[in-house]
N, C-alpha and C positions, 0 to 999 in steps of 0.2 A: 890077743894082736891086739893094741893100745892103738885108739880111733883118731883122740884131737892128739896136739903138740900145746901144750899153756909154754910158752917161754920164754915167761918174768911169771915170778908171783906176785907182781902188783897187777897182771893185767885184766880186764874182764871180757876177754874174746880170749877163744882159741883157736886153731886151724886145723880144718877137719882132715885128715892122713889118709883118708878112705870117704868113701860116699856116703853120709848119714844117712836115715829112714827116716822118715816122721814115725815117732814110738821109742825108739830105740832108748836105750837110757844110756849114760856115758858116766864113767868113773872119772872125779877129778877129787886132786889134791890142792888143798887153796887152804894157804892161816886162814884171811880174812872172810871165809866161808860155814864161818860158826857151824860148824858140826855138820854141815850135810856133804857129801862125798863124792853123790850122783844128779845126775837132771837129766829133765826128758826131753829130747826132741822132737820140736814142735813143727820142724817142717822138712822137707829132704834140703839136702843141704852136700852140695857136689862138691868132692874131690877139692883142696885146695883155699873153697871157703871158709872164713870165719864164723862162728857162733856164740852168741852172749852167753857166760855163763854166771849171772847174775841180771836180776831186771835193772836195765839201764832208761833211764829216764831221759826228754825232751829238754835237750842242752849238756848234758852231760858228756864229759871228755870219754872216747873210746881208746884204749889202754891197751899199746903192745909193741911188744920187745921193749915192756917197762916203760915206752914214754907213750907221750900222746898221738895219733894219728888222726883223731874226726872226733866229732863231733854228731853227736845225733838229735838228728831233725825233727823225731818221734821216739817216744816210747817208743823200747827193746826188752820182749819178754826174754827173761831166762829160756834159753833153749831153741833162738830162733835164730835164721839167717842174721847175719849184719854184711849189709854191702851195700851199694851204690842208694837204692831206694830207700834206706834212715841214714846216709850218717853222709855227713860234708867230711872232705879231707881237710883236713887243716896240713896237710907236711905241703913243705916250700913254701905256704902262708903264710907271710910275716906276718897281712893285716886279720887271720885268726889267730895265729899262735899266743899261748901265754907269754903275757911279759911280767 
């Protein structure tokens, strides 16, 4: 059974379609992953939360739906939960959206 949903090939996060446990291995198929086809979950991730598909540096855009939905407010490791403690939303904020 599929554990995550990758909505767009340009996304750097996926959505958990079932609760994920620390240590789980997740199959991914992304063009820019340079041969990486599995990631390890670094912490428990609840249903419908986002998981980082690769390392995301502080200030880097969070991509979901092929669009920017926020920016990282601290470094996020591959396999970590991506949520309000490490992301600032930019959706609906003209002052933070890229020009």
